C-alpha positions as CSV (number, residue, x, y, z in Angstrom):
1,X,-72.0,-26.4,-74.6
2,X,-70.6,-24.2,-71.9
3,X,-70.1,-25.6,-68.4
4,X,-71.8,-23.7,-65.7
5,X,-69.3,-21.7,-63.8
6,X,-69.1,-22.2,-60.0
7,X,-69.8,-19.0,-58.1
8,X,-66.6,-17.3,-56.9
9,X,-66.6,-17.1,-53.1
10,X,-66.7,-13.7,-51.7
11,X,-63.2,-12.4,-50.7
12,X,-62.5,-11.3,-47.1
13,X,-63.2,-7.7,-46.8
14,X,-59.9,-7.3,-45.0
15,X,-58.0,-8.6,-48.0
16,X,-60.0,-6.4,-50.3
17,X,-59.4,-3.4,-48.1
18,X,-55.7,-3.3,-46.9
19,X,-56.3,-0.4,-44.7
20,X,-58.7,-2.4,-42.6
21,X,-57.0,-4.5,-39.8
22,X,-57.9,-8.1,-39.0
23,X,-60.1,-8.0,-35.9
24,X,-58.3,-11.1,-34.6
25,X,-54.9,-9.4,-34.3
26,X,-54.6,-7.5,-31.0
27,X,-53.2,-4.0,-31.1
28,X,-49.6,-3.6,-29.8
29,X,-49.0,-3.0,-26.1
30,X,-48.5,0.7,-25.3
31,X,-45.0,1.7,-24.2
32,X,-44.2,1.5,-20.5
33,X,-44.5,4.8,-18.6
34,X,-41.2,6.7,-18.2
35,X,-40.8,6.0,-14.5
36,X,-41.2,2.3,-15.0
37,X,-38.7,2.3,-17.9
38,X,-36.2,4.1,-15.7
39,X,-36.7,1.6,-12.9
40,X,-36.1,-1.3,-15.3
41,X,-33.0,0.3,-16.7
42,X,-31.7,1.0,-13.2
43,X,-32.3,-2.6,-12.1
44,X,-30.4,-3.9,-15.2
45,X,-27.6,-1.5,-14.6
46,X,-27.5,-2.5,-10.9
47,X,-27.1,-6.1,-11.7
48,X,-24.4,-5.4,-14.2
49,X,-22.5,-3.2,-11.7
50,X,-22.8,-5.8,-9.0
51,X,-21.3,-8.4,-11.4
52,X,-18.5,-6.1,-12.3
53,X,-17.7,-5.3,-8.7
54,X,-17.7,-9.0,-7.8
55,X,-15.3,-9.8,-10.6
56,X,-13.0,-6.9,-9.6
57,X,-13.1,-8.0,-5.9
58,X,-12.1,-11.5,-7.0
59,X,-9.2,-10.1,-9.1
60,X,-8.1,-7.8,-6.2
61,X,-8.1,-10.8,-3.8
62,X,-6.0,-12.8,-6.2
63,X,-3.5,-9.9,-6.6
64,X,-3.3,-9.4,-2.9
65,X,-2.7,-13.1,-2.2
66,X,0.1,-13.1,-4.9
67,X,1.6,-9.9,-3.4
68,X,1.5,-11.4,0.1
69,X,3.3,-14.5,-1.1
70,X,6.0,-12.3,-2.7
71,X,6.4,-10.2,0.5
72,X,6.8,-13.4,2.5
73,X,9.5,-14.6,0.2
74,X,11.3,-11.3,0.3
75,X,11.0,-11.0,4.1
76,X,12.9,-14.2,4.8
77,X,16.3,-12.5,4.5
78,X,15.4,-8.8,4.1
79,X,17.1,-6.6,6.6
80,X,18.2,-9.4,8.8
81,X,21.0,-8.7,11.3
82,X,23.1,-10.3,14.1
83,X,24.0,-7.6,16.6
84,X,24.1,-7.0,20.3
85,X,22.2,-4.5,22.4
86,X,23.7,-2.3,25.1
87,X,23.3,-5.0,27.7
88,X,25.3,-7.5,25.6
89,X,22.2,-9.5,24.6
90,X,22.4,-10.9,21.0
91,X,19.7,-9.4,18.8
92,X,18.3,-10.5,15.5
93,X,15.5,-9.3,13.3
94,X,13.2,-12.1,14.5
95,X,13.4,-10.7,18.1
96,X,11.2,-7.7,16.9
97,X,8.6,-9.6,15.0
98,X,5.1,-8.7,16.1
99,X,5.9,-5.0,16.6
100,X,6.6,-2.0,14.5
101,X,10.2,-0.8,14.3
102,X,11.7,2.6,13.5
103,X,15.3,2.1,12.8
104,X,18.1,4.6,12.2
105,X,21.8,4.0,11.2
106,X,24.3,6.5,12.7
107,X,27.2,6.9,15.1
108,X,27.7,8.6,18.4
109,X,30.5,10.9,17.3
110,X,28.4,12.5,14.6
111,X,28.5,16.2,15.2
112,X,25.0,17.3,14.2
113,X,23.0,15.1,11.7
114,X,22.6,12.0,13.9
115,X,21.5,13.9,17.0
116,X,18.9,15.8,15.0
117,X,17.6,12.6,13.4
118,X,17.4,10.8,16.7
119,X,15.6,13.8,18.3
120,X,13.1,13.7,15.4
121,X,12.7,9.9,15.7
122,X,12.1,10.2,19.5
123,X,9.6,13.0,19.0
124,X,7.7,10.9,16.4
125,X,7.6,7.9,18.8
126,X,6.3,10.2,21.6
127,X,3.5,11.5,19.3
128,X,2.4,8.0,18.5
129,X,2.5,6.8,22.1
130,X,-0.2,9.4,22.9
131,X,-2.7,7.0,21.3
132,X,-2.9,3.9,23.5
133,X,-4.9,2.1,20.8
134,X,-1.9,2.0,18.4
135,X,0.2,-1.2,18.3
136,X,3.7,-1.3,19.9
137,X,6.5,0.6,18.2
138,X,10.2,-0.1,19.0
139,X,12.8,2.6,18.1
140,X,16.3,1.2,17.2
141,X,19.7,2.8,16.7
142,X,22.3,0.8,14.8
143,X,25.8,2.2,14.9
144,X,27.9,2.4,11.7
145,X,31.0,2.9,13.8
146,X,31.5,-0.2,15.9
147,X,35.1,0.6,16.6
148,X,34.2,3.5,18.9
149,X,30.5,2.6,19.6
150,X,30.7,-0.3,21.9
151,X,27.8,-1.2,24.2
152,X,28.8,1.2,27.0
153,X,29.3,4.1,24.6
154,X,25.9,3.5,23.0
155,X,24.2,3.3,26.5
156,X,25.7,6.7,27.5
157,X,24.8,8.3,24.2
158,X,21.2,7.2,24.0
159,X,20.3,8.4,27.5
160,X,19.6,11.8,25.9
161,X,16.9,10.5,23.6
162,X,13.8,8.4,24.0
163,X,14.0,6.0,27.0
164,X,13.0,3.0,24.9
165,X,15.5,3.7,22.1
166,X,17.5,0.6,21.9
167,X,21.1,0.7,20.6
168,X,22.7,-2.1,18.6
169,X,26.4,-2.7,17.8
170,X,28.6,-5.6,16.8
171,X,31.8,-6.4,14.9
172,X,32.7,-4.4,11.8
173,X,31.6,-7.2,9.6
174,X,28.2,-7.6,11.4
175,X,27.5,-3.9,11.3
176,X,28.4,-3.6,7.6
177,X,26.3,-6.6,6.7
178,X,23.3,-5.2,8.6
179,X,23.7,-1.8,6.8
180,X,24.0,-3.6,3.5
181,X,20.7,-5.4,4.1
182,X,19.0,-2.1,4.3
183,X,21.2,-0.7,1.5
184,X,22.7,1.9,3.7
185,X,25.8,3.5,2.4
186,X,28.7,3.6,4.8
187,X,32.2,5.0,4.3
188,X,34.8,5.8,6.9
189,X,36.8,8.9,6.3
190,X,40.5,9.5,6.8
191,X,41.9,9.9,10.4
192,X,43.2,13.2,11.5
193,X,46.3,13.8,13.7
194,X,44.3,12.8,16.8
195,X,43.1,9.6,15.2
196,X,39.6,11.0,14.9
197,X,37.5,10.4,11.8
198,X,34.0,10.9,10.4
199,X,31.8,8.2,9.0
200,X,29.8,9.1,5.9
201,X,26.4,7.2,5.7
202,X,22.9,7.3,4.3
203,X,20.7,9.5,6.5
204,X,17.4,7.5,6.5
205,X,15.0,6.2,9.1
206,X,13.4,2.9,8.2
207,X,9.9,1.6,9.1
208,X,9.6,-2.2,9.5
209,X,6.2,-3.8,10.1
210,X,5.4,-6.7,12.5
211,X,6.1,-9.2,9.8
212,X,9.6,-7.9,9.5
213,X,9.0,-6.3,6.1
214,X,10.4,-2.9,5.2
215,X,7.4,-0.5,4.7
216,X,8.8,3.0,4.3
217,X,11.9,5.2,4.8
218,X,12.2,8.9,5.8
219,X,14.9,11.4,4.9
220,X,16.1,14.5,6.6
221,X,13.4,16.7,5.0
222,X,10.6,14.9,6.9
223,X,9.5,16.4,10.2
224,X,8.6,14.4,13.3
225,X,4.9,15.2,12.8
226,X,5.1,14.0,9.2
227,X,6.9,10.9,10.2
228,X,4.3,10.1,12.9
229,X,1.4,10.6,10.5
230,X,3.0,8.3,7.9
231,X,3.7,5.6,10.5
232,X,0.1,5.8,11.7
233,X,-1.2,5.5,8.2
234,X,0.8,2.3,7.7
235,X,-0.5,1.0,11.0
236,X,-4.1,1.7,10.0
237,X,-3.8,-0.1,6.6
238,X,-1.7,-3.0,7.8
239,X,-2.8,-6.5,7.1
240,X,-0.6,-9.3,8.5
241,X,0.8,-11.9,6.2
242,X,-1.1,-15.2,6.2
243,X,0.6,-18.3,7.7
244,X,3.2,-19.9,5.5
245,X,1.5,-21.9,2.7
246,X,-1.8,-20.0,3.1
247,X,-3.3,-17.3,0.8
């Protein structure tokens, strides 16, 4: 005898008809309008850019601190000298710390090059002195011919140039050592029948910053105006070294 079959429950219409959606499933959100999407993208890009700039700033700060430490180590003996000025006062590099220095190596018996370079140096200093907001600048002339350029000879010679141009001289050993510190080539030529001679040397003007660090050098091709512009640019971007042991 056959069992009575239970009635089969009616299937959900949604399952029987796949094309029909379940009424309980909400439709997807419409896409954001273009202006809002652009605003979101800009905000995300701004955050990413800010993070990148911060990391780059941190890296630059670390590199600058490392460079300043290296400069301090180099400055301990770089370009140091023990000479005397035209009044006989002993002078060292430390005496000029705190001010900018333009320094030229030459000799008073030079027929043309040295006078031209000192005229250019003096002109550059005058151009910079027109701006009272600029820091102090000391022009220096170091002789490479101490045998003939004693204090009195330097004083007479430098009268024709800038009134603050300070002359330095010393023994042959002191002068050669000072030149070597700046890597200035010096060679005394043979004497003629009158005992006269010429001194061959590097024709360069050096810029030293208030920390006593060499910053730049200028050859014969640079004009006084170019030299003054370069010095001003170094002054404008100058940052003093931190105290010893600091960052």
